[in-house]
C-alpha positions in Angstrom: 0.0 0.0 0.0 1.3 3.4 -1.0 0.8 6.8 0.6 -1.8 8.3 3.0 -4.6 6.8 0.9 -3.2 3.3 0.9 -3.4 2.7 -2.8 -2.2 -0.8 -3.8 0.4 0.1 -6.4 3.7 -0.6 -4.6 6.7 -1.8 -6.5 8.5 -3.5 -3.7 7.9 -4.9 -0.1 10.5 -3.6 2.4 10.9 -4.7 6.0 13.3 -3.6 8.8 15.5 -6.2 10.4 14.9 -5.1 14.0 13.7 -2.4 16.4 17.0 -0.5 16.3 18.6 0.6 13.0 17.4 1.3 9.5 18.7 -1.7 7.6 16.3 -4.3 6.2 15.4 -6.5 3.3 13.4 -6.1 0.1 11.3 -8.4 -2.0 9.8 -7.8 -5.4 8.2 -10.0 -8.0 8.0 -10.2 -11.8 5.9 -12.2 -14.3 5.0 -11.8 -17.9 3.2 -15.0 -18.8 1.2 -13.7 -21.8 4.4 -13.1 -23.7 5.2 -16.8 -23.7 2.4 -17.3 -26.2 4.7 -15.5 -28.6 8.2 -15.9 -27.3 8.9 -18.0 -24.2 12.5 -16.8 -23.9 11.4 -13.2 -24.0 8.7 -13.9 -21.4 11.4 -15.2 -19.0 13.7 -12.2 -19.6 10.9 -9.8 -19.1 9.9 -11.5 -15.8 13.4 -10.9 -14.5 13.4 -7.4 -15.8 10.1 -6.6 -14.0 11.3 -8.1 -10.7 14.5 -6.0 -10.9 12.8 -2.7 -12.0 10.4 -3.2 -9.1 13.3 -4.0 -6.6 15.1 -0.8 -7.8 12.7 1.3 -5.8 14.4 0.1 -2.6 17.8 1.2 -1.2 19.7 -1.9 -2.5 23.5 -1.3 -2.6 24.2 -3.1 -5.9 22.8 -5.6 -8.3 25.4 -8.1 -7.1 23.5 -8.3 -3.8 20.3 -9.5 -5.4 19.2 -13.2 -5.4 16.3 -14.7 -7.3 13.7 -17.4 -6.8 12.2 -18.9 -9.9 8.8 -20.6 -10.1 8.6 -22.4 -13.4 5.2 -23.6 -14.7 4.3 -25.6 -17.8 1.9 -28.1 -19.1 4.6 -30.8 -19.7 3.6 -33.3 -22.4 1.4 -31.0 -24.3 2.5 -30.3 -27.9 5.2 -27.7 -28.0 5.2 -27.0 -24.3 8.3 -28.9 -23.4 10.3 -27.1 -26.0 8.9 -23.7 -24.8 10.0 -24.5 -21.3 13.5 -25.5 -22.5 13.9 -22.3 -24.5 12.9 -20.2 -21.5 15.2 -22.0 -19.0 18.1 -22.0 -21.4 17.8 -18.4 -22.2 17.8 -17.3 -18.6 20.3 -19.7 -17.0 22.8 -19.9 -19.8 22.6 -16.4 -21.3 20.6 -13.7 -19.5 21.3 -14.2 -15.8 25.1 -14.8 -16.3 25.2 -11.5 -18.2 23.6 -9.8 -15.2 25.7 -11.6 -12.6 22.7 -12.9 -10.7 22.1 -16.4 -9.5 18.9 -18.4 -8.8 19.7 -20.4 -5.6 16.1 -21.5 -5.0 12.9 -22.1 -6.8 10.2 -24.6 -7.6 8.3 -26.0 -10.6 4.7 -26.8 -11.4 4.6 -29.0 -14.5 0.9 -30.0 -14.7 -0.6 -26.8 -15.9 -3.4 -28.3 -17.9 -6.9 -29.4 -17.0 -9.5 -31.5 -18.8 -13.2 -31.8 -18.3 -16.1 -33.4 -20.1 -19.7 -32.4 -20.7 -22.4 -33.2 -23.2 -20.5 -31.3 -25.9 -17.4 -33.4 -25.4 -14.0 -33.1 -23.8 -12.7 -29.6 -22.9 -9.0 -29.0 -22.3 -7.4 -25.8 -21.0 -3.6 -25.5 -21.3 -1.8 -22.6 -19.5 1.1 -21.0 -21.3 4.6 -21.6 -20.0 4.9 -19.2 -17.1 7.7 -17.9 -14.9 7.3 -16.0 -11.6 10.5 -14.4 -10.4 10.9 -13.2 -6.8 14.0 -10.9 -6.2 15.5 -10.5 -2.7 18.1 -8.2 -1.4 19.4 -6.6 1.8 18.5 -2.9 2.1 20.8 -0.3 3.5 18.2 2.2 4.7 14.5 1.4 4.5 13.6 5.1 4.8 15.0 5.8 1.4 12.5 3.5 -0.4 10.9 5.2 -3.3 7.1 4.9 -4.0 4.9 5.6 -7.0 3.3 8.6 -5.1 4.4 11.9 -6.8 5.7 14.5 -4.4 4.0 17.9 -4.5 7.1 19.8 -5.6 6.6 22.9 -7.6 9.6 22.2 -9.8 9.7 18.5 -10.8 9.6 16.5 -14.0 8.5 13.0 -14.9 10.9 11.1 -17.1 10.5 7.8 -18.8 13.6 5.6 -18.9 13.0 3.2 -21.7 14.8 -0.2 -21.5 13.2 -1.3 -24.8 15.7 0.5 -26.9 13.0 2.7 -28.5 11.0 -0.3 -29.7 7.3 -0.4 -28.9 6.3 -4.0 -29.3 2.6 -4.6 -28.5 2.5 -8.4 -28.6 0.9 -9.9 -25.5 -0.1 -6.5 -24.1 -3.2 -5.5 -22.4 -4.1 -3.4 -25.4 -3.8 -6.4 -27.7 -6.0 -8.4 -25.4 -8.7 -5.7 -25.5 -8.8 -6.2 -29.3 -8.9 -10.0 -28.8 -5.4 -10.3 -30.3 -2.1 -11.9 -29.1 0.3 -10.2 -31.5 3.3 -11.2 -33.4 6.2 -9.6 -31.6 6.6 -9.6 -27.8 8.5 -7.0 -25.7 11.9 -8.2 -24.7 15.0 -7.1 -22.8 17.4 -7.2 -25.7 20.4 -5.8 -23.8 21.1 -7.1 -20.3 24.0 -4.6 -19.9 21.4 -1.8 -20.2 19.5 -3.3 -17.3 22.7 -3.4 -15.2 23.4 0.2 -16.1 19.8 1.2 -15.2 20.1 -0.4 -11.8 23.5 1.2 -11.1 22.2 4.7 -12.3 19.2 4.4 -10.0 21.5 3.7 -7.0 23.4 6.9 -7.8 20.2 9.0 -8.3 18.7 7.7 -5.1 21.9 8.5 -3.2 22.1 12.1 -4.2 18.4 12.8 -3.6 17.5 13.5 -7.2 14.5 11.1 -7.3 11.2 12.0 -5.6 9.0 9.1 -6.9 9.5 6.0 -9.0 7.3 3.4 -10.7 8.2 0.7 -13.1 6.6 0.2 -16.5 5.0 -3.2 -17.1 1.4 -4.4 -17.5 -0.6 -1.8 -19.2 2.4 0.2 -20.4 3.2 3.8 -19.7 -0.5 4.8 -19.5 -1.1 2.5 -16.5 2.2 3.5 -14.9 1.2 7.1 -15.0 -2.4 6.5 -13.9 -1.2 4.5 -10.9 1.1 7.3 -9.9 -1.7 9.8 -10.2 -4.0 7.5 -8.1 -1.4 7.2 -5.4 -0.8 11.0 -5.2 -4.4 12.0 -5.9 -3.1 14.5 -8.4 -3.1 15.2 -12.1 -0.2 14.8 -14.4 0.8 16.9 -17.5 2.2 14.5 -20.1 4.2 15.5 -23.1 4.9 13.0 -25.8 7.4 13.4 -28.7 5.6 14.8 -31.7 6.7 11.9 -33.8 5.5 9.2 -31.4 2.5 7.1 -32.3 0.2 7.5 -29.4 -1.1 4.0 -28.8 2.3 2.2 -29.0 3.9 4.9 -26.8 1.3 4.6 -24.1 0.5 0.9 -24.2 3.7 -0.9 -25.2 4.8 -3.0 -22.2 8.6 -2.8 -22.7 10.7 -2.7 -19.6 11.5 0.6 -18.0 10.5 3.1 -15.3 9.1 6.6 -14.7 11.1 8.8 -12.4 9.9 12.0 -10.8 13.1 14.2 -10.5 13.7 17.5 -9.0 13.9 20.5 -11.3 12.1 21.6 -14.5 
């Protein structure tokens, strides 16, 4: 819950280790299961990216302090599902996570993600897409420095989107696509793990010098939902300026990784 109106839009859960001191621990989650219908490997990378961009709101010293728990889910034995699970696991454990320098010391699996029933019309089968739920954990230096999505009522402040999608605005698997009963052809992805490492390090520096006033990751619903949730938390309006060349729907509803910062100054 965030702010005096207790709006449920928090990025990260933070607790203090004891009655004396300000150190603690943080936990954040990430999942992007709909993307697995298009690209299972991208779904896994985006789940990790969401967990880390959520965790970035806490006063974590460095990305090297983070550990992950992975809950893998698949309908093993169904056509194509074993291969999809393999692609996701390989992409994360052999490529993406080593590039980030993060390990997964714990996790679990659920490999019976299909159900069958029968009625007068015949047999009905529902198969869940390959899904990964990532939980990120880390020590926290000072719980009081945790950022929230609630904008501060500063007269001179600016909202800035930091886009980890490399300028791409892929709408596959998005809430917007679902509204139009579509899945899409190209899923958002974290194409450059080094950019995510740089993002996490830069956020540490900005938190340390007091530049950041509020923070919210971009994920489900895209930039539009990110901004709405910030406005709900602060019970305020936001003045949004998009680049003149931007296509409005992809800009607002693409669910690429990233975050919105409220920073001091015009």
